[in-house]
C-alpha positions as CSV (number, residue, x, y, z in Angstrom):
1,M,93.2,112.1,73.4
2,P,91.5,109.1,71.8
3,L,93.1,105.7,71.8
4,I,94.5,105.0,68.3
5,M,94.9,101.4,67.4
6,H,95.9,99.4,64.4
7,A,94.9,95.8,64.1
8,L,98.3,94.1,64.1
9,M,97.5,90.6,65.5
10,T,100.1,88.9,67.6
11,Q,100.6,85.2,68.3
12,R,98.1,85.3,71.2
13,E,94.4,85.4,70.3
14,N,92.6,88.8,70.6
15,I,95.8,90.9,71.0
16,V,96.2,94.2,69.2
17,A,99.3,96.3,69.2
18,P,98.2,100.0,69.3
19,A,99.8,103.4,69.7
20,L,98.9,104.0,73.3
21,P,98.6,107.7,74.2
22,I,102.0,109.4,74.8
23,L,101.9,112.3,77.3
24,D,104.6,114.8,78.0
25,L,104.8,115.8,81.7
26,S,107.0,118.8,80.8
27,Q,103.8,120.4,79.3
28,F,102.4,120.5,82.8
29,D,105.5,121.6,84.5
30,H,106.9,124.2,82.0
31,G,104.4,124.7,79.2
32,D,102.3,127.8,78.5
33,A,98.6,127.9,79.4
34,E,97.6,126.3,76.2
35,A,100.1,123.4,76.4
36,R,99.2,122.9,80.0
37,A,95.4,122.7,79.2
38,D,96.1,120.3,76.4
39,F,98.1,118.1,78.7
40,L,95.4,118.0,81.4
41,A,92.7,117.2,78.9
42,S,94.8,114.4,77.4
43,L,95.7,113.1,80.9
44,R,92.0,113.0,81.9
45,D,90.9,111.2,78.7
46,A,93.8,108.6,78.8
47,A,93.1,107.8,82.4
48,R,89.4,107.5,81.9
49,D,89.3,105.7,78.6
50,I,92.0,103.1,79.1
51,G,93.8,103.8,82.3
52,F,97.3,103.4,80.7
53,F,99.6,105.8,78.9
54,Y,103.3,106.4,78.1
55,L,104.9,109.3,79.9
56,R,107.9,111.3,78.6
57,G,109.2,114.6,79.7
58,H,109.5,113.1,83.2
59,G,113.0,114.5,83.9
60,V,114.7,111.3,85.0
61,D,118.1,111.3,83.2
62,E,119.5,108.5,81.1
63,K,122.4,108.0,83.4
64,T,120.1,107.1,86.3
65,I,118.0,104.8,84.1
66,D,121.1,103.0,82.8
67,A,122.4,102.5,86.3
68,V,119.2,101.0,87.7
69,Q,118.9,98.6,84.7
70,A,122.6,97.6,84.9
71,L,122.5,96.9,88.7
72,S,119.2,95.0,88.3
73,R,120.8,92.7,85.8
74,Q,123.8,92.2,88.0
75,F,121.5,91.2,90.9
76,F,119.7,88.6,88.9
77,R,123.1,87.2,87.7
78,L,124.1,86.5,91.4
79,P,124.4,82.9,92.5
80,E,121.1,81.6,93.8
81,A,122.4,81.2,97.3
82,Q,123.3,84.9,97.5
83,K,119.8,85.9,96.3
84,L,118.2,83.5,98.7
85,A,120.1,85.1,101.6
86,V,117.6,88.0,101.2
87,D,114.6,85.8,100.5
88,M,111.3,87.6,101.2
89,E,110.3,84.9,103.6
90,H,112.7,86.4,106.1
91,S,110.8,89.7,106.1
92,A,107.5,90.5,107.8
93,Q,107.5,93.6,105.6
94,F,107.4,91.6,102.4
95,R,110.9,92.9,101.3
96,G,113.5,90.9,99.4
97,Y,113.9,88.2,96.7
98,T,111.2,86.0,95.3
99,R,112.1,83.0,93.0
100,A,110.1,82.4,89.8
101,G,106.7,81.0,90.7
102,G,107.0,82.3,94.3
103,E,104.4,85.1,93.9
104,L,100.7,84.4,93.2
105,T,98.2,86.4,91.1
106,R,94.6,85.2,91.5
107,G,96.0,82.0,93.1
108,Q,98.3,81.1,90.2
109,P,102.1,81.4,90.2
110,D,103.8,84.2,88.3
111,W,106.8,83.1,86.3
112,R,109.2,85.9,87.2
113,E,112.0,86.4,89.8
114,Q,112.0,89.7,91.5
115,F,113.4,91.8,94.3
116,D,111.2,94.2,96.3
117,I,112.0,97.2,98.5
118,N,109.9,99.9,100.1
119,A,110.8,103.0,102.1
120,E,113.5,102.6,104.7
121,R,111.8,103.4,107.9
122,P,112.1,102.0,111.5
123,P,109.7,99.2,112.5
124,I,106.6,100.1,114.5
125,A,106.5,98.6,118.0
126,Q,103.9,95.8,118.2
127,G,101.6,95.0,121.1
128,D,97.9,94.6,122.0
129,G,95.6,96.8,119.9
130,V,98.3,97.7,117.3
131,P,96.8,97.1,113.8
132,A,98.3,94.3,111.8
133,W,99.2,96.5,108.9
134,T,101.8,98.4,111.0
135,R,104.1,95.4,110.6
136,L,104.5,96.5,107.0
137,Q,106.8,99.4,108.0
138,G,110.4,98.5,108.6
139,P,113.8,97.9,106.9
140,N,114.6,96.5,103.5
141,Q,116.9,93.5,103.0
142,W,120.0,94.2,100.8
143,P,122.3,91.7,99.1
144,A,125.7,91.7,100.7
145,A,127.3,90.6,97.4
146,L,126.1,93.7,95.6
147,P,126.4,96.7,97.9
148,E,126.0,99.1,95.0
149,L,122.3,98.1,94.6
150,K,121.1,99.9,97.8
151,P,122.1,103.5,96.9
152,V,121.0,103.1,93.3
153,L,117.5,101.8,94.2
154,L,117.0,104.4,97.0
155,H,117.9,107.1,94.5
156,W,115.5,105.6,92.0
157,Q,112.8,105.6,94.7
158,A,113.3,109.3,95.4
159,E,113.4,110.2,91.7
160,L,110.2,108.3,90.9
161,T,108.4,109.6,94.0
162,G,109.0,113.1,92.7
163,V,107.6,112.2,89.3
164,A,104.6,110.5,90.8
165,I,103.8,113.4,93.0
166,R,104.0,115.9,90.1
167,L,101.6,113.6,88.1
168,L,99.2,113.4,91.1
169,R,99.1,117.2,91.2
170,A,98.3,117.1,87.5
171,F,95.5,114.7,88.0
172,A,94.1,116.9,90.7
173,A,94.1,119.8,88.3
174,A,92.6,117.7,85.5
175,L,89.7,116.9,87.8
176,E,89.2,120.6,88.7
177,Q,90.5,120.1,92.2
178,P,93.3,122.0,94.1
179,E,96.6,120.7,93.0
180,D,97.3,119.5,96.6
181,A,94.1,117.6,96.8
182,F,95.9,114.3,97.4
183,E,98.7,115.6,99.5
184,S,97.2,114.8,102.9
185,V,97.0,111.2,101.9
186,Y,100.7,110.7,101.0
187,R,102.5,113.6,102.8
188,D,105.7,112.7,104.8
189,T,105.4,108.8,104.6
190,P,103.9,107.7,101.3
191,N,103.9,104.0,100.4
192,Q,106.8,103.7,98.0
193,H,107.3,100.2,96.5
194,I,109.9,99.1,93.9
195,K,110.1,95.8,92.1
196,I,113.0,94.9,89.9
197,I,111.8,92.0,87.8
198,R,113.3,89.4,85.5
199,Y,110.9,87.3,83.3
200,P,112.7,84.1,82.1
201,G,111.8,82.8,78.7
202,R,109.4,79.8,78.5
203,D,108.5,77.2,75.9
204,A,105.2,77.5,74.2
205,T,104.0,74.3,75.9
206,Q,104.3,75.9,79.3
207,S,102.1,78.5,81.1
208,D,102.8,81.9,79.7
209,Q,101.8,83.7,82.9
210,G,104.6,86.1,83.6
211,V,102.1,88.0,85.8
212,G,98.4,87.1,85.9
213,A,95.6,89.5,85.1
214,H,95.2,92.0,87.9
215,K,94.7,95.7,88.9
216,D,97.3,97.6,90.9
217,S,96.2,98.8,94.3
218,E,98.1,102.1,94.7
219,F,97.6,105.6,93.3
220,L,100.0,105.3,90.3
221,S,102.3,102.7,88.8
222,F,105.4,103.4,86.6
223,L,107.1,100.8,84.6
224,L,110.5,101.0,82.9
225,Q,110.7,98.4,80.2
226,D,113.6,97.0,78.3
227,E,113.3,96.1,74.6
228,Q,111.3,92.9,75.2
229,A,107.5,93.3,74.9
230,G,105.2,91.4,77.3
231,L,102.9,93.9,79.1
232,Q,99.2,93.7,77.9
233,V,96.3,95.8,78.9
234,A,92.6,94.7,78.9
235,C,90.0,96.4,76.7
236,D,86.3,96.6,77.2
237,D,85.7,94.6,74.1
238,G,87.7,91.6,75.4
239,Q,90.8,92.3,73.4
240,W,94.3,93.0,74.9
241,I,96.5,95.9,74.0
242,S,100.2,95.3,73.7
243,A,102.1,98.1,75.5
244,V,105.2,97.8,73.4
245,P,108.4,99.4,74.8
246,V,108.9,103.0,73.8
247,P,112.4,104.4,74.5
248,G,112.5,107.3,76.9
249,T,109.2,106.7,78.4
250,F,107.6,105.1,81.4
251,V,104.3,103.1,81.1
252,V,102.0,104.7,83.7
253,N,98.7,103.2,84.9
254,I,96.0,104.1,87.3
255,G,95.7,102.2,90.6
256,E,92.6,101.4,92.6
257,L,93.2,104.3,95.0
258,L,92.5,106.8,92.2
259,E,89.5,104.8,91.2
260,L,88.2,104.9,94.7
261,A,88.9,108.6,95.2
262,T,87.1,109.6,92.0
263,N,84.1,107.2,92.5
264,G,85.2,105.3,89.4
265,Y,85.5,108.4,87.1
266,L,89.1,107.3,86.6
267,R,89.7,103.6,86.0
268,A,92.2,101.0,87.3
269,T,92.6,98.7,84.3
270,V,93.3,95.0,84.4
271,H,96.6,94.1,82.9
272,R,99.0,91.1,82.6
273,V,102.5,90.2,81.5
274,V,103.1,87.3,79.0
275,S,106.3,85.4,79.4
276,P,108.9,86.0,76.7
277,P,109.8,83.0,74.4
278,A,112.4,80.4,75.4
279,G,115.9,81.7,75.0
280,S,115.1,85.3,75.8
281,E,114.3,87.3,79.0
282,R,112.5,90.5,79.9
283,L,113.7,93.0,82.5
284,S,111.4,95.6,84.0
285,I,111.6,98.0,86.9
286,A,108.2,98.9,88.5
287,F,107.5,101.7,90.9
288,F,104.2,102.1,92.8
289,L,103.2,105.2,94.8
290,G,100.5,104.6,97.4
291,A,98.9,106.4,100.3
292,R,100.4,106.5,103.8
293,L,99.5,103.3,105.5
294,D,97.6,105.1,108.2
295,A,95.5,107.2,105.7
296,T,91.9,106.9,104.6
297,V,91.4,107.6,100.9
298,P,89.0,110.5,100.4
299,L,86.1,110.7,98.0
300,L,86.7,113.8,95.9
301,S,83.8,116.2,95.3
302,L,84.0,116.3,91.5
303,P,82.3,119.1,89.5
304,P,78.8,118.0,88.3
305,A,79.9,117.4,84.7
306,L,82.6,114.9,85.9
307,A,80.6,113.4,88.8
308,G,77.8,112.6,86.4
309,E,80.2,110.4,84.4
310,A,81.6,108.5,87.4
311,R,80.9,104.8,87.2
312,G,81.6,103.8,90.8
313,P,84.6,101.7,91.7
314,A,84.7,98.3,90.1
315,S,85.5,96.2,93.2
316,D,86.0,92.4,92.8
317,P,83.5,90.7,95.3
318,G,86.2,88.2,96.1
319,N,88.8,90.9,96.7
320,P,87.0,94.0,98.0
321,L,88.6,97.4,98.2
322,F,89.1,99.2,101.5
323,H,89.3,103.0,101.8
324,H,91.8,102.4,104.6
325,A,95.2,102.2,103.0
326,G,97.0,99.9,105.5
327,P,94.5,97.0,105.5
328,N,94.1,97.2,101.8
329,Y,97.8,97.0,101.1
330,L,98.3,94.2,103.7
331,K,95.5,92.2,102.1
332,G,97.2,92.3,98.8
333,R,100.6,91.3,100.2
334,L,99.1,88.3,102.1
335,R,97.3,87.0,99.1
336,S,100.4,87.3,96.8
337,H,102.9,85.8,99.2
338,P,101.3,83.1,101.3
339,N,104.7,81.8,102.5
340,V,105.4,85.2,104.2
341,A,101.8,85.2,105.5
342,R,102.2,81.8,107.1
343,R,105.6,82.6,108.7
344,H,104.9,86.2,110.0
345,Y,101.1,86.7,110.2
346,Q,99.7,83.3,111.3
347,G,97.2,84.1,114.1
348,V,97.9,87.9,114.1
349,P,94.8,89.7,115.2
350,G,93.4,92.0,112.5
351,A,95.3,90.3,109.6
352,V,93.0,89.4,106.7
353,P,91.6,85.9,107.3
354,D,91.1,83.0,105.0
355,L,94.0,83.6,102.6
């Protein structure tokens, strides 16, 4: 499916507001042969041409969506002291609350406050020879003042994991692979990461970096947006696409693991979030599905017609990609949260140096 754009210029230079592709996952799950084939062709084209698309037909009901948005807003309305009681700096697993400006992208502060969780699993015993990335497994922090948040976010994690796995199976089929081609890399203990995020409004005289330009490192990312726009996607011609909110959809983008696994046939696209104007705010709920931390990302044997169009992974020399999932994920966490790195990883053998 080609990318259809109309040149509606926004306040920022070189921004266009297009109709990004809208794909319907129910065509893959329940459609006839023709509908399924159309979906797979559209999925392959959207992921290759731009790396972003809207997804509907995902099966997550409105009651669940409303609950996660409502509880997220309640969390951000808590007094600062109650949020700081679960500050991420307390967690070697990079779980918990981060104040606006507390996370870095390419060395610059992101103007958003957020709360991060991953899968609830027991910590791995540490000792000589145990890889540093094993510290990433462990418990979440939960706010005592809002006990309802835990069951809602863990239910959300389970729901979105199911959607992501269905979509990974569709990607495998679109690439003419067995549908379980990625299963060995995520089976039993996938890397499941949720961020609930609030972007406060900022004056035009201040930095508008809600999140700086970056790629996501996992297989797939899912974003539930509220009504406030802000997400922008980089184009090859230097322009930025505004991924305006579309009710009933997730914005889905390709992560670097899929780019690695397909030798660059699929692309992980640079994107950013622009802060909303003063007097407003933006709420988003992001879910990332990654490989098991002990996994090595495979290089798929694509059919000749697809392999001939693979461009190779576009790795940043200053931030190289690893095929080993654990070190790759730890590297990103250490760069984004230097306060956690200093407190929990200073001098840890095998941690990424010079961050």
